[in-house]
N, C-alpha and C positions, 0 to 999 in steps of 0.2 A: 551761255554755258549752263546746262541743266544740272539738277541735283539728282543723280541716279547711281550712286555708288560707282562712279566711273573714274577712269584715269585718262587725262587728255594732255597733249603737248601743245604748247603755244610758243611763239617768239614775238617779242616786242622790240621796236626799234627806236633809237634816239631820234628826236625831231630832225636832226641834220643828217641822219643816216650813217653816222660814224661808227655805230656799235649796235649789236643786237643782244637781247637778253633772253635766252631760252629758259622756259619754265615747264615743270610738270605739275599738273593740278590733280589732286586726289580729292574726290567728293565723297561725303558720307552718304549712307542710305537715309533718305528723308531730308527734311529741311536742316541746313547746318545750324548749329548752336553758336558757332564762332569760327574764326579762321586764323591760320598761322602762316606767316611768310618765313621760310627757312632758307638761310644762306649757306651754301656748301663751302667746304674747306678748299685749300689750295690743291689743285689737281682733281677736284671733284667735278661732277656734272649732274645734270638733272635726273639721270638714271639712278643715282645713289640715294642712300638713306631711306630706301623704300620701307625697311622694317619699322622705322619710326613713323613715317607717314601713315602706314596702314594701322599701326597701333593707335595713333591719334584720331584717325577717322572713326575708330570704334567708339570714341567719345562723342561723336557727332560733329567733329571739327573738319572743316575743309583745310587742306594743307597744300601750299604752293612751294615746291622745291625749286630754288633759283640758282641757275648756273651763271658763272662770270667768265666771259670768253677770254679775258686777259690773263686768267690764272686757272684755266680748266685742264681737263685731262690731255687735250691736244697740246697745250703748252708744256705740260709735264713730260709728255712723250718726246718733246724736242731735245731734251737733255737726259733721256732715260738711259743712254749708253754709259753715263758716268757711274763710277762705283758708288755704293750706298752713301758713304760719308761725304763724298763730293757732291752727290745729288742733294743730300740734305742741306749742305752748305749753300748750294745754289738756290734752293727753295727759300732759305732764310734770307738770302740777299734780295731775292725778288719780292718777298713779302714787304720789304721796305720801299718798293718803287712808288714814288708819289703819284704817278699817273694811274696806276692800278688801285691805289688806296682811294683816290678821288672817284674813280670809275665805279668801284664797288658800291659806294654810297649812292651815286646817281642811279645805278642799277636797281637798288632797293626802292628808291623813291619812284622810279619809273614803274616798277611792277605794282607798287601800292596804288599809284595813280590810275593804272589801267584796270585794276581789279576791285578797288574799294567800293565802287558803285554796286557790284554784284552782292556784296556782303554788308551793305549799308545798315548801320545800326547794330551790327553784331560785335561782340568783343573781339579785339584784335591782339594776337600774340606775335612776337618777333623772336626769332631764334637763329642760332648759327653754331657751327662746329669749327674750332681752330681759327683759320683765317676768316671763316664765316662769323665767328664771334666778334671780330673787329667790325664786320659789316653791320651786325645787329646793334652793337653798342653805338656805332656812328649813326645808325638810324634813330637812336634815342637822343641825338643832338650832340654827342661827344665828338670832338675834333682833334685830329692828330696834328702835332706841330710840323710833321713831315709833309702834310698835305691837307691844309684847311679846306673845307668844302662849303661852308656858309649856307647849308641847306635847312638848318633847323631840325626840329624833332618831329617824327611821325607820332600820331596819337596812339601810342602803345599802351595797352592795358596790362600786359604781363610779358616778361622777358626771360629767355633761357639762353645762357651762354655756356657752351660745352668746350672744354680745353682752351680757355682764353689765354692770350698772351699776357705775361706778367705786366703789372704797371711799369711805366717808364720804358716800355718797349715800343709800342705804337701810340699809346696815350700817356700823358702825364698823370700822376696820382690824383691831381686836383680835378681832372675831367670827370671822374666817376661820380661826383656829386651832382652831375647833370641828369642822372638816371632817376626819374621820379615815378617809377612803377615797381611792383614786386619783381625782384630779379633772383633767379637761381643760378648759382655758379656750380657747374657739374664737372667733376674730374675723376680720375681713377688713380689708384696707388702706383700703377705702372705707366702713368700718362706723363712721360718725361719730355723735355723740350728736344726738338729735332737736332739741335747743335750739340746735345749732350752736356750742356753747361750746368744743368740743374734738374731737379725732380719736380714732381707734381706740386710740391709745397710752394714753389714760386707762382704757380697758377692760382693757388689758394689766396694769394695776396690781393687778387681782384676783389674777393669777398671783403677783405679788410678795408679796402678803399671805398667801397660803396657806402651810401647813407645807411646808418644802422637800422632805421625803421623799415627799409626796403630790402635788405640783403638776406639771402638764404644760401646754404651750402650743403652739397652732398659729395662725399668722396666714396667711390665704390671700390671694394677690395679686388685687386688683381686685374683691373681693367686697363688695357693699353690704349694708346692714342688712337690708332686706326680701328680699334674695335668699335669706337663710337660711330665710325662711318660704316659699320657692318662688314668690315674686312678682317679676315683671319680664319684660321682653322679651328674647328671644334669650339666655336664661340656662341653656339645657340643659347646656352644657359645665360651667358653674359648679355646677349642681345635681349633676351626676355626680361632680365633685371633692369636694363636701361629703359626698355619700353614701359615697364610697370612704374618705375620711379618717375619718369617724365610725364606719364599719363596722370599720376597723382598730382603732380605739380600743376598741370593745366586744369585739371578738375577743380583744384582748390583756388588757384590764383586768378584764373581766367573765367571759368564758368560759374564758380561760386565765389565771386570777388569778396575779399575780406576775410576768407578762411585761411589764407596762407600762413598766418601766425601760428596756426596749429600744425604746421607742416611736418615737423618731426614725428609727432604722435600719429598723424594720419598716414604717413609713409610706413610707419611700423606695422600698420594693419594690413598693408598690401605687399610688403617686401620682407623677405626673411632677413633677420638681423645679421646673418653670416655675411651678407653682401656689404654691409655698411661699416666703413672705417670711421667716418665722421659725418654727422648731420646736425645742422643748426638752422 
């Protein structure tokens, strides 16, 4: 795989042939400075989150958007005829499926194993949105009581979890102490849970559960759950704010390791304060 500001699609297969993992690889111009493995949310596929991938390649990062076939767009379409509330309830139910919880972690490990040699010696970031946040946290060694995977932790240098499930949903509160790298919890003031049970403040509890020395938080004003996936009408300004904020995060915590403790101040230099509800 060359480094030529290109976008390529690949598929990797489990050794027993039981599952494939489609990915889309975004390469920066010139030699990459690092690389990011991104796990999509429920109903997502490798075509999504392009606005983030393109923004991050501007930093010189290679980005690998990873699809999970057991919870991708095709699966979501299989019950798309349901009314919105019923469809959301079905997604919430399926998110707890032990087989898919385990498979998502195996997907992440497989992609890392297939591609890490291409980026040997470069800083490695792991990220995910919504259900993809589960994948990313599990890739750091966290295990759900619903589906233990026993795969251990990938060598993650920096972590970004967007719209994560609240503690004691898929992970117990104690599991978050297994994250041993800088972690940004990103959410929005309209980033409510799909079942309507609570607001973005429940997602913020992930920040509170992480080790104090590694945790960072950003809440963007007015941003909804699906906006983080690039979905919505007239969201261009919001997508630009999300891209800017996450680019600052990777620049500080991944490419300039050790600078993440200045995160709020450095973010303020790049992002208008009108976007920021809370930053720590």
